[in-house]
C-alpha positions as CSV (number, residue, x, y, z in Angstrom):
1,X,98.5,89.3,82.8
2,X,99.1,88.7,79.1
3,X,101.3,86.1,77.5
4,X,104.0,88.6,76.8
5,X,104.5,89.2,80.5
6,X,104.8,85.5,81.5
7,X,107.8,83.3,81.7
8,X,108.5,79.6,81.4
9,X,108.3,79.4,85.1
10,X,105.0,80.6,86.7
11,X,106.9,82.5,89.4
12,X,109.7,83.8,87.2
13,X,108.7,87.4,87.8
14,X,107.0,87.0,91.1
15,X,110.1,86.0,93.1
16,X,112.3,88.9,92.1
17,X,109.6,91.4,92.9
18,X,108.9,89.8,96.3
19,X,112.7,89.8,97.0
20,X,112.8,93.5,96.3
21,X,109.8,94.2,98.5
22,X,111.4,92.2,101.4
23,X,114.6,94.3,101.1
24,X,112.6,97.5,101.0
25,X,110.7,96.3,104.0
26,X,113.9,96.6,106.0
27,X,114.4,100.3,105.3
28,X,112.1,101.7,107.9
29,X,113.0,99.3,110.8
30,X,116.8,99.7,110.1
31,X,116.4,103.5,110.1
32,X,114.7,103.4,113.5
33,X,117.1,100.7,114.9
34,X,120.2,102.6,113.8
35,X,119.0,105.8,115.4
36,X,121.7,107.8,113.6
37,X,120.0,111.1,114.1
38,X,120.3,111.9,110.4
39,X,117.8,114.1,108.7
40,X,115.3,111.9,106.8
41,X,115.5,113.8,103.5
42,X,119.3,113.9,103.7
43,X,119.3,110.2,104.4
44,X,117.1,109.6,101.4
45,X,119.3,111.6,99.1
46,X,122.4,109.8,100.3
47,X,120.7,106.4,99.8
48,X,119.8,107.3,96.2
49,X,123.2,108.6,95.3
50,X,125.0,105.6,96.7
51,X,122.6,103.1,95.1
52,X,122.9,105.0,91.8
53,X,126.7,105.0,91.8
54,X,126.8,101.3,92.5
55,X,124.4,100.5,89.7
56,X,126.2,102.8,87.4
57,X,129.4,100.8,88.0
58,X,127.6,97.6,87.3
59,X,126.1,99.0,84.1
60,X,129.5,100.1,82.9
61,X,131.0,96.6,83.6
62,X,128.3,94.7,81.7
63,X,128.9,93.6,78.1
64,X,127.4,96.1,75.7
65,X,127.6,99.0,78.2
66,X,127.9,101.6,75.4
67,X,124.8,100.4,73.7
68,X,123.0,100.4,77.0
69,X,123.9,104.0,77.6
70,X,122.9,104.9,74.1
71,X,119.5,103.3,74.7
72,X,118.7,106.0,77.3
73,X,119.1,108.8,74.7
74,X,116.2,107.5,72.6
75,X,113.2,109.8,72.4
76,X,110.7,107.3,73.7
77,X,112.9,106.5,76.7
78,X,113.9,110.0,78.0
79,X,110.5,111.1,79.4
80,X,110.1,107.9,81.4
81,X,113.6,108.4,82.9
82,X,112.6,111.8,84.1
83,X,109.2,110.6,85.5
84,X,110.9,107.7,87.3
85,X,113.6,110.0,88.8
86,X,111.1,112.5,90.1
87,X,108.8,109.8,91.5
88,X,111.8,108.2,93.2
89,X,113.0,111.5,94.8
90,X,109.5,112.4,96.2
91,X,109.0,108.8,97.4
92,X,112.3,108.8,99.3
93,X,111.8,112.1,101.0
94,X,108.1,111.5,101.8
95,X,108.6,107.9,103.0
96,X,111.5,108.6,105.3
97,X,109.8,111.6,106.8
98,X,106.7,109.5,107.4
99,X,108.8,106.9,109.2
100,X,110.3,109.6,111.5
101,X,106.7,110.8,112.4
102,X,104.6,107.6,112.6
103,X,107.1,104.8,113.0
104,X,108.4,102.2,110.6
105,X,105.6,99.7,110.5
106,X,102.8,102.3,110.2
107,X,104.5,104.4,107.6
108,X,105.3,101.4,105.5
109,X,101.8,100.1,105.7
110,X,100.3,103.4,104.6
111,X,102.7,103.9,101.7
112,X,102.4,100.4,100.4
113,X,98.7,100.1,101.1
114,X,98.2,102.9,98.6
115,X,100.8,101.6,96.1
116,X,98.9,98.8,94.4
117,X,95.8,100.8,93.8
118,X,97.9,103.7,92.5
119,X,100.0,101.3,90.3
120,X,97.0,99.6,88.9
121,X,95.2,102.8,88.1
122,X,98.3,104.5,86.5
123,X,99.0,101.4,84.4
124,X,95.4,101.4,83.2
125,X,95.4,105.1,82.3
126,X,98.9,105.2,80.9
127,X,99.3,101.9,79.1
128,X,95.8,100.5,78.9
129,X,96.9,97.5,81.0
130,X,94.0,95.1,81.8
131,X,93.4,94.7,85.5
132,X,92.9,91.0,86.2
133,X,90.7,89.3,88.7
134,X,93.7,88.2,90.7
135,X,94.9,91.8,90.9
136,X,91.4,92.9,92.2
137,X,91.1,90.1,94.8
138,X,94.7,90.4,96.0
139,X,94.7,94.2,96.1
140,X,91.3,94.3,98.0
141,X,92.6,91.9,100.6
142,X,95.9,93.6,101.0
143,X,94.4,97.1,101.2
144,X,91.9,95.9,103.8
145,X,94.8,94.5,105.8
146,X,96.5,97.9,105.7
147,X,93.3,99.6,106.9
148,X,93.2,97.3,109.9
149,X,96.8,98.2,110.6
150,X,95.8,101.8,110.6
151,X,92.5,101.4,112.4
152,X,91.7,101.6,116.1
153,X,93.9,99.2,117.9
154,X,96.3,98.9,115.0
155,X,98.7,101.5,116.2
156,X,99.3,105.1,116.9
157,X,99.3,107.5,113.9
158,X,100.1,111.1,113.2
159,X,98.1,112.8,110.4
160,X,101.1,114.4,108.8
161,X,102.9,111.1,108.6
162,X,99.9,109.4,107.2
163,X,99.6,112.1,104.4
164,X,103.3,111.7,103.6
165,X,102.8,108.0,103.4
166,X,99.9,108.4,101.0
167,X,102.0,110.7,98.7
168,X,104.8,108.1,98.8
169,X,102.5,105.4,97.8
170,X,101.3,107.3,94.8
171,X,104.9,108.0,93.8
172,X,105.6,104.3,94.2
173,X,102.9,103.5,91.7
174,X,104.2,106.2,89.2
175,X,107.7,104.8,89.5
176,X,106.5,101.2,88.8
177,X,104.6,102.2,85.7
178,X,107.6,104.3,84.4
179,X,110.0,101.5,85.0
180,X,107.7,99.1,83.2
181,X,107.6,101.4,80.2
182,X,111.4,101.6,80.2
183,X,111.6,97.8,80.2
184,X,109.0,97.4,77.5
185,X,110.8,100.0,75.3
186,X,114.1,98.0,75.4
187,X,116.1,100.4,77.6
188,X,119.1,98.9,79.3
189,X,117.6,98.5,82.8
190,X,120.9,98.6,84.8
191,X,121.7,101.9,83.1
192,X,118.1,103.2,83.3
193,X,117.8,102.4,87.1
194,X,121.2,104.0,87.8
195,X,120.2,107.1,85.9
196,X,116.8,107.4,87.7
197,X,118.5,106.9,91.2
198,X,121.3,109.4,90.5
199,X,118.8,112.0,89.1
200,X,116.6,111.5,92.1
201,X,119.5,111.9,94.4
202,X,120.6,115.1,92.7
203,X,117.1,116.5,93.2
204,X,117.4,115.9,97.0
205,X,121.2,116.7,97.2
206,X,120.6,120.2,98.6
207,X,119.2,118.6,101.8
208,X,122.5,116.8,102.3
209,X,124.5,120.0,101.9
210,X,122.2,121.8,104.3
211,X,122.0,119.1,107.0
212,X,124.7,116.4,106.7
213,X,124.8,115.6,110.4
214,X,124.4,111.9,111.3
215,X,125.4,110.6,107.9
216,X,129.1,110.1,108.6
217,X,129.2,109.6,112.4
218,X,128.1,106.8,114.7
219,X,125.9,104.3,113.0
220,X,125.4,106.5,109.9
221,X,128.0,104.9,107.6
222,X,126.8,101.4,108.3
223,X,123.2,102.5,107.8
224,X,124.1,104.1,104.4
225,X,125.9,100.9,103.3
226,X,122.8,98.8,104.0
227,X,120.3,101.3,102.6
228,X,122.4,102.3,99.5
229,X,124.0,99.0,98.4
230,X,121.6,96.3,99.5
231,X,118.1,98.0,100.0
232,X,118.5,100.3,96.9
233,X,120.9,99.0,94.3
234,X,120.1,95.3,94.9
235,X,116.4,95.8,95.5
236,X,115.8,98.0,92.5
237,X,117.6,95.6,90.1
238,X,115.6,92.7,91.4
239,X,112.4,94.7,91.0
240,X,113.0,95.7,87.4
241,X,114.1,92.1,86.6
242,X,110.7,90.9,87.8
243,X,108.9,93.7,85.9
244,X,109.9,92.0,82.7
245,X,107.6,89.0,83.5
246,X,104.7,90.5,85.4
247,X,102.3,93.4,84.8
248,X,102.8,96.7,86.6
249,X,99.6,96.1,88.6
250,X,100.7,92.7,89.8
251,X,104.1,94.2,90.8
252,X,102.3,96.9,92.8
253,X,100.3,94.3,94.8
254,X,103.3,92.1,95.3
255,X,105.2,95.0,96.8
256,X,102.8,94.8,99.8
257,X,105.2,92.3,101.2
258,X,107.1,95.4,102.2
259,X,104.8,96.5,105.1
260,X,104.5,92.8,106.1
261,X,108.3,92.6,106.5
262,X,108.4,95.9,108.3
263,X,105.7,94.9,110.7
264,X,107.5,91.6,111.5
265,X,110.8,93.3,112.0
266,X,109.1,95.9,114.2
267,X,107.8,93.1,116.3
268,X,110.9,91.0,116.5
269,X,113.7,93.6,116.4
270,X,112.2,96.9,117.6
271,X,110.0,95.4,120.3
272,X,106.8,96.8,118.9
273,X,103.6,95.2,120.2
274,X,101.2,93.7,117.8
275,X,97.5,93.9,118.7
276,X,94.8,91.5,117.6
277,X,93.6,94.0,115.0
278,X,97.1,94.5,113.6
279,X,97.6,90.7,113.4
280,X,94.4,90.4,111.4
281,X,95.6,93.1,109.1
282,X,98.9,91.3,108.5
283,X,97.0,88.1,107.8
284,X,94.9,89.8,105.2
285,X,98.0,91.3,103.7
286,X,99.5,87.9,103.4
287,X,96.3,86.5,101.8
288,X,96.4,89.3,99.2
289,X,100.0,88.5,98.3
290,X,99.2,84.8,97.9
291,X,96.2,85.6,95.7
292,X,98.2,87.8,93.3
293,X,101.2,85.5,93.3
294,X,99.3,82.4,92.1
295,X,99.7,81.4,88.4
296,X,96.8,82.4,86.2
297,X,93.9,79.9,86.4
298,X,94.6,78.7,89.9
299,X,92.4,81.3,91.5
300,X,88.7,80.9,90.3
301,X,87.8,83.4,87.6
302,X,91.4,84.2,86.8
303,X,92.0,82.0,83.7
304,X,93.7,83.9,81.0
305,X,91.6,84.7,78.0
306,X,92.6,83.4,74.7
307,X,94.7,80.6,75.9
308,X,92.4,77.7,75.3
309,X,92.7,76.0,71.9
310,X,89.7,75.8,69.6
311,X,88.0,72.4,69.7
312,X,86.2,72.7,66.3
313,X,88.5,72.3,63.4
314,X,88.2,74.6,60.4
315,X,88.8,73.0,57.0
316,X,90.5,75.0,54.2
317,X,89.2,74.6,50.7
318,X,90.2,71.3,49.2
319,X,93.2,71.2,47.0
320,X,92.7,70.2,43.3
321,X,92.8,66.5,42.6
322,X,96.4,65.4,41.8
323,X,97.0,64.5,38.1
324,X,97.5,60.8,38.9
325,X,94.1,60.4,40.5
326,X,92.3,57.4,38.9
327,X,89.3,58.5,36.8
328,X,87.1,56.9,34.2
329,X,88.3,57.9,30.7
330,X,84.8,58.7,29.4
331,X,83.4,60.2,32.6
332,X,82.2,63.8,32.0
333,X,83.6,66.4,34.4
334,X,80.2,67.1,35.8
335,X,80.0,69.2,39.0
336,X,79.3,67.4,42.2
337,X,76.5,68.2,44.5
338,X,77.8,70.2,47.5
339,X,76.5,67.8,50.1
340,X,77.8,64.6,48.6
341,X,81.2,63.1,48.9
342,X,82.9,63.0,45.6
343,X,83.5,59.6,44.0
344,X,87.1,58.7,43.2
345,X,86.5,59.5,39.5
346,X,85.0,63.0,40.0
347,X,86.5,66.2,41.2
348,X,86.5,66.8,44.9
349,X,83.9,69.2,46.3
350,X,85.3,72.3,47.9
351,X,84.1,71.3,51.4
352,X,85.2,67.7,51.3
353,X,87.9,66.6,53.8
354,X,91.3,66.2,52.2
355,X,94.2,64.1,53.3
356,X,97.5,65.8,54.1
357,X,98.9,64.7,50.7
358,X,96.2,66.4,48.7
359,X,94.2,63.1,48.0
360,X,90.5,62.9,49.0
361,X,89.7,60.6,51.9
362,X,87.8,57.5,50.8
363,X,84.7,56.5,52.9
364,X,82.2,53.8,52.6
365,X,79.2,56.1,52.9
366,X,78.2,59.7,52.4
367,X,79.1,62.1,55.2
368,X,76.5,64.5,56.3
369,X,77.6,68.1,56.9
370,X,76.1,70.0,59.8
């Protein structure tokens, strides 16, 4: 992480990203718990449209809303809006379909296990972002934890659901990098996130028109309120707020809190059983999150480059002797040997130390220069 991505508080960007991941971690378990019978793609489209409308209202109420909207029309912003919108649409459809096929905890673990690797690689390719040692350690531990959750004894899996989870994880990484680029280019983030959510919702809108059952009946409305307002509008704003202070790779790894939350909710709320292997996977996930959340320099080998001050001073050429410097009236202005300290009456050598007021420092004996 570079200095431009840090804040005055070491956790200034970490906490909002973790908060967003925790809110997103509720999506799968709430979908299963509500049991609305809604089509997953229709549910994803409705979620994006509701979240986008809420954020659009927030963006319009903020001071400088017109300038914020104009920022989206800039040439360097438009392509990233489109990329973020498409990634969001595919992620929503793929993830919610994966939840319906494999269950909340497993689908979340697969999607978010792929996400940090995809985010780090995309950030490296697209922006040249340096992948830090903390990212490597945290991502390796977290992905290993996801592998244990997927492995024998970790849970039941369906191949189609796993594939959809992988696709969702790649799209998550693409969205993270696109959102980071929007933030770095000075786009109004409330307006930008609202635009990406609405555009993604429009892409999936035909699914709502084709199969709206379950969205407006039974537990459907309450489910949409939670998913659209809290787990979409609130979570996305927290996420992009954190992106201003952390790198895209770090944000991708921090988002692995999502499968951890999903697994805990599955255990406590849905009554899912947690095997010893799955418990070990969750522990590794947590260790990875801790590793990537620590401030730079705490984890061995993660000290930021270029932050240590130089210990050897560099002297600039000495200033000319002030006119009122005492000098013998008949002393010739002979040059001084470069390795000798100038006497008070002679001009100061170019490498002699000089006081802050331009006067040469007086010493009792010559100073040897190394």
